[in-house]
C-alpha positions in Angstrom: 0.0 0.0 0.0 2.8 2.4 0.9 4.4 1.5 -2.4 1.4 2.6 -4.4 1.0 5.8 -2.3 4.7 6.6 -3.1 4.1 6.0 -6.8 1.0 8.3 -6.8 3.0 11.0 -5.0 5.8 10.7 -7.5 3.4 10.9 -10.5 1.6 13.9 -9.0 4.9 15.6 -8.5 6.0 15.0 -12.1 2.6 16.3 -13.4 2.9 19.4 -11.3 6.5 19.9 -12.4 5.4 19.5 -16.1 2.7 22.2 -15.6 5.2 24.5 -14.0 7.7 24.1 -16.8 5.0 24.6 -19.4 3.9 27.8 -17.6 7.4 29.1 -17.4 7.9 28.5 -21.1 4.7 30.2 -22.1 5.5 33.2 -19.9 9.0 33.6 -21.2 9.6 37.2 -22.1 11.4 38.0 -25.3 13.2 41.2 -26.2 12.0 43.5 -29.0 14.2 43.7 -32.1 15.4 46.6 -34.3 15.5 45.0 -37.7 16.5 48.1 -39.7 16.8 51.9 -39.2 18.3 55.1 -40.5 19.5 58.5 -39.5 18.7 61.4 -41.9 20.1 64.9 -41.4 17.4 67.6 -41.8 18.2 71.3 -42.0 15.4 73.6 -40.9 15.4 77.3 -41.7 16.2 79.4 -38.5 16.7 83.0 -37.7 20.5 82.5 -37.4 20.9 80.1 -40.3 20.1 76.5 -40.9 19.4 74.4 -37.7 20.3 70.7 -37.7 17.9 67.9 -36.7 18.0 64.2 -37.2 15.1 62.2 -38.6 15.5 58.8 -36.9 13.3 55.8 -37.7 13.5 52.1 -37.1 11.6 49.0 -38.1 10.7 47.2 -34.8 9.6 43.7 -34.0 7.9 42.5 -30.9 6.1 39.2 -30.3 3.2 41.2 -28.8 3.0 43.8 -31.5 4.1 47.4 -31.7 1.5 48.3 -29.0 3.7 46.5 -26.5 6.7 48.9 -27.2 7.4 51.7 -24.7 10.4 53.7 -25.6 13.0 54.2 -28.3 16.4 55.7 -27.2 19.2 57.1 -29.2 22.6 57.5 -27.6 25.8 59.2 -28.7 28.1 57.8 -26.0 31.2 59.8 -26.9 29.4 63.1 -26.4 27.3 61.7 -23.5 24.0 62.6 -25.2 20.7 60.7 -25.0 17.3 61.2 -26.6 14.2 59.4 -25.5 11.2 58.9 -27.8 8.2 57.6 -25.9 5.5 55.6 -27.7 3.0 58.5 -27.1 5.3 60.8 -29.0 6.8 58.9 -31.8 5.7 59.1 -35.4 4.4 55.8 -36.9 3.9 55.0 -40.5 3.8 52.0 -42.8 5.6 51.4 -46.0 5.8 48.3 -48.2 4.2 46.2 -45.4 6.6 47.3 -42.8 5.8 49.5 -39.7 8.2 52.3 -38.9 8.5 54.3 -35.6 10.7 57.3 -34.8 10.9 61.0 -34.8 12.0 63.9 -37.0 13.0 66.1 -34.1 16.4 64.9 -32.8 18.4 68.0 -31.9 21.3 69.0 -29.8 21.0 71.3 -26.8 23.6 73.7 -28.3 25.2 73.8 -31.7 25.2 71.2 -34.3 24.5 67.5 -33.9 27.5 65.1 -33.4 28.6 62.7 -36.1 29.9 59.2 -35.9 28.6 56.2 -34.0 25.1 56.2 -32.4 23.4 53.5 -30.3 19.7 52.8 -30.5 17.9 51.0 -27.7 14.3 49.7 -28.0 12.4 48.9 -24.8 9.0 47.2 -24.5 6.5 47.6 -21.7 7.9 44.5 -19.9 11.3 46.1 -19.6 13.0 43.9 -22.2 15.3 45.7 -24.6 17.7 45.3 -27.4 20.1 47.7 -29.2 21.6 48.3 -32.6 24.3 50.8 -33.7 24.1 53.4 -36.5 26.7 55.6 -38.1 26.1 59.1 -39.6 29.1 61.1 -40.9 27.4 63.2 -43.6 27.0 66.9 -44.0 25.0 69.2 -46.3 26.7 69.3 -49.7 24.6 72.2 -51.0 23.7 75.7 -49.8 20.4 76.0 -48.0 17.6 76.4 -50.7 15.2 79.3 -51.1 11.8 79.8 -52.5 10.1 83.1 -53.5 6.5 83.6 -54.8 5.3 86.9 -56.1 2.7 88.1 -58.6 1.7 84.6 -59.6 5.3 83.5 -60.3 7.6 81.3 -58.3 11.4 81.0 -58.2 13.4 78.3 -56.4 17.1 78.7 -55.7 18.2 75.1 -55.1 21.2 72.9 -56.0 19.6 69.9 -54.2 18.8 66.8 -56.3 15.1 66.6 -55.4 12.8 69.4 -54.7 9.2 69.2 -53.5 6.6 71.7 -52.3 4.7 71.0 -49.0 1.3 72.5 -49.2 -0.8 73.9 -46.3 -4.2 75.5 -46.1 -4.7 79.0 -44.5 -5.1 77.4 -41.1 -1.8 75.6 -41.3 -3.1 72.1 -42.0 -1.1 69.9 -44.2 -2.7 69.2 -47.6 -0.2 67.4 -49.9 3.3 67.3 -51.3 4.0 68.2 -54.9 7.1 67.4 -56.9 8.8 70.3 -58.6 10.0 69.8 -62.2 11.1 73.3 -63.0 12.8 75.7 -60.6 10.8 78.7 -61.9 7.6 79.5 -63.7 3.9 80.3 -63.2 2.4 79.0 -59.9 -0.6 77.6 -61.9 1.8 75.2 -63.5 2.5 73.5 -60.1 -1.0 72.2 -59.9 -1.3 72.9 -56.2 -4.4 72.1 -54.2 -7.1 74.7 -54.7 -7.3 75.2 -50.9 -3.5 75.7 -50.5 -2.6 79.1 -48.9 1.1 78.5 -48.1 3.9 76.2 -49.3 7.3 75.3 -48.0 10.2 73.9 -50.0 11.5 70.4 -49.1 14.8 69.7 -50.8 16.6 66.4 -50.6 20.1 64.9 -51.3 19.0 61.3 -51.2 22.4 59.8 -51.7 23.8 61.7 -48.7 20.7 61.1 -46.4 20.3 64.8 -46.0 17.3 67.2 -46.5 16.4 70.9 -46.1 13.1 72.4 -45.2 12.3 76.1 -45.6 9.8 78.2 -43.8 6.4 78.6 -45.5 5.7 81.4 -48.0 2.2 82.6 -49.0 1.0 81.7 -52.5 -1.0 84.9 -53.1 
């Protein structure tokens, strides 16, 4: 009788152990992954000249979805700089079936942004994290572009390889982005939205991961 009781206890222990192991496996937490990303230098028009910002985006992966992600950090260890982008603040978009998260507003407290090696850290809501390094050593190769509109005519002074007009209505709401084929001409040739009240010039040097963005100018 004691022998059978001992067997029953052993079997019960093994069953309980199996359930514990299964539970521990099912509750195993996995770290998110940064599968790809980029840094793009963006120059904004400022009162004292162009101001440098980084546009920083990554493709994240997490077993529980992007909704489980909490923060994206960018470090420049040599200069002891850190930027935190919380999930409530980052920009999210989809392209070719991939979800991107990030920001267009990385800036330095004083002066220009550092170059060289950066370290990105992605953290989910469970506290798990992973990191990936990025390098940016580029600079603007062309002078800051300019746009002027007067008497129904426009003139763009730009050496940048790609030029686009970003259109807004009179309340400042974004409408659309229009490719520019000619650097001067009649505004009507641009085929801007009928409700557009102002435009800004977005110029790109795609090979150098660098862009420039002017202040808005009125169309009329």
